[in-house]
N, C-alpha and C positions, 0 to 999 in steps of 0.2 A: 392580783397578788396580797395577801396581807399577810404579815410575817406576825408570831408573837411569842408563847413561853408558855407552857404548861406549869401549873403548879408546882407538881411533880420536882420541878428542878430546884426548886426554894424549899424541899420537905423537910430537908436536915436543920437548916437553919428555924422552922415553924416548931421540929421537934424537940429542938435544945429553946425554945422559948425566948426565940433573939427577935422575930415578929410571929404576928397571926395574918391570919390569911389576907384581912382587908390590909395591912401593911405590905404584905405581899404582891397585889395588885397596882398599890401605889410603886412600887420599885418596878416592876414591868413599865408602867405607863412612863416614868420618869425615863427608863433607860431605852424606849424606842419602841416599845410595842405597840401594835395596831390590837393582838387581840389575845384574851385567855382561854386557855383551859381548864376549867377546873378538876384538879384531883386529889379529892382527901387525903389518899394513901397516908391512913392511920395519925393523920393531926386535926380533921374535923369530922363531923357527920352532920349532914343537911336531911337526910330521909328522915321527918317528922321534927324539923327545925326552922320552922317556915320565919323565922327571926334572924336567922343567920344569913337563909336564904335571902330575904329582903335585904340584910346590910350588904351582903354582894352585890347584889343587882343596884345597889343602889351606890356603891363604890364604885363600881365599874362605869358607872353612867357619869358620874364623878368625873370619873377619870379620862373620858372617852374611849374607853377598852370596848370589843366588843367582847361577849362573853359566847365563843365558838363553839365549843365543845365541853361537855362533862361525861368524866370516864370513873368507872368504877370497876373493881375486882369481881371474879365472878368465877364458880367452878363447874361445871354438867358433868361431873363422872362420879357422882354419887351411884354406887351399887343401889342403894336403899331408894325404892319408887318414894316414897313420900317426902325425902330428902332432896331427891331432883326435883319434883314439883314445889314445893318449898322455895327453893333456889330460884326457878324459873319466876315465880310470884314474887321475891325477893326484889330482883331486878326488874320487873314491870313498874312496882311502886318508887324504882329508881327513874325510871322513865318521866314519871311525873315529877320529879327534881329539876330534871332535866328540863323538862315543860316551864318551869317555875323559873326558872334563870335564864329563859329566853333562848338558850340554847337550840339549833338545828342539829348539832351531830351530838352524839353519844357514843362511848366505847365501852363495851363491855367487855371483862377474860370470858376465856370457856373453860379454862383448865388451871392447877396450878403451875410454876411455871415446871417445879422439877416433878418428876413424877417417872416410875420404875417404867423400864422398857417403852420408851416411845416409838415402838416400830411402825413399819409400815402396818403389818400386820394387826398392831393394837390401833391406829387410826381409822383402818377398813371398820375395825369392828363397834369403833365410839363414833363414828362422823353422823351416824341417823340419828342418833341419841341428842348429837349437842348441834346436828341441826335444825332437829325440831323446836330446843328451846331457841336458839336464836329466829328462828321464824313466828314464832310465838310472842317473843319481842319487839320483834320489828312489825307485826300485823298490828300490836298496840299501839307503838312509837307513830305509825303512819298517821293517825289522826290529828296527831298534833304537825302533821311534814316533818318530824323529826328521823334522821338518817342513822340508822345504829351502826357499829362496826365491831369487828373485832383486828387485833393487832396481830401480829405475828410473833407472836411474845408467848413464850411455853414450848419445851421443847417438843410436846404433840403434833402441837398445832403451831408450830413455826416454818416449816418450810414454804418455799413459792407454789411448788403444786399441792400443798394440802390447803393454802389459803385458798386459792383456787377450785380447790375440789368442795370446801367448804361451801362459799358463796355462791358457786353452781347448787348445791344440792336446798340452800335455802331459797333459791327462786325468789327473792323479792326487790324490786329496783331499789328500796331503801334499806337494803342490808349491801355495807362495802368493807372496805378494809382500812381499817388507820395504820399504814405505810412508815412502819422503821426502818432508814436506808442500813441501818448497821446491824440490825436484830437477827440476820441472816447468819450471820459469821458465826452464830451462837450455836447450828446446825449443822458447819463450816461450808455452807455456801456462799460462792462468789456474789458477793452482794450488789455489783455493776448489775450483770445477768440477770438476778432476782428480782432488782428494783424495774428493772426495763420491764419484765413479762408481768407485773402485778401494780406498776404504774396506772394504767387504765384503768384500775378494781379500785383506787384510792380517794377517799371521801378526806382525809385530812392526811398529810406527811410530818414524822416526825424526823427531824434531821440532829443525828450526833453521831461521833464515831468510835474506835475502838482503838487502844495499842493491842496490837497481837503477838505474841511470842509461842512459838513450835513447841507441842510436846515433848519433842528430841529435847529442848533445852530444860535446865534447873527450874525449881517452883520459883517462880518472879516476888511471891510474898506476898503480903497481905493486901486485899484490894483486887485481886485476879481471882476469877472465874475460869472454870475448865467448859468448854464445848464439848458437842455431843462425842466427838472422836476424840475429844483432850487433850487438844491445844486449849492455850491461854488466854483470855479476853479482858482488860481493863477500858470502864469507858472513859472517854475525854469529856470534862464538865465544861459548857454548860449544854443542858438538851435543850432544842428549840423547835418549834412548832410552825408550820408554814403550809398554809392553805392554798388549793389549787394544782399541786404537786409540784409547786416550785421548792425551791431551800434555797435560805439566806439567811447567813449569821448578822446579825442587825446587835446583839447584845451581847453585854458581859466584855 
């Protein structure tokens, strides 16, 4: 088992200008990390920026950190066919970034977090389009021996059974799930049960937790989000990643 941290966990510090991505990598190594997941999160751009990619690879090597995974945002629910195809092509170009980083895992989203009517009917309608996009990206990534994945992230593709359905529909041995052990709570699913069902499908695990409050109580205030059923959640920092299906808090 290797335990590390996603750079998303340090994104607030990077956006505030307190540290940059290279300093974030140093921080992870200094605090016991064994690997790092590179997640730009609006803090920097790697596509077309080979000098920064090279600097990240060099810094990771200097600090003895494995670059385990590369994470990008993506949305394959465009009604416009040209926009849909362009988004697939953009994600494919990001696979090239993952390869340059030396990462053997890559996570991409499939839709935006908030979406009108994240119903089962809507899921069934959009599944073929999303599966085609994921399959196309995974097929491209296979030449680099990269496993792509989708996180249980975004209300339409967040339930454990929907992740199962998507992986089955893509039907590629190098397409898995980045398993966030707490995100199932966003759709009011029992996290222990959901993680148990999806653990065998995971290529990477995100370990985090939520404060939870019932919808029957008052609004807890700033920083809380609503679940699909209207309950309240607030994330507990920090957010860790653990490979090989195990989770362990070692940083922070």
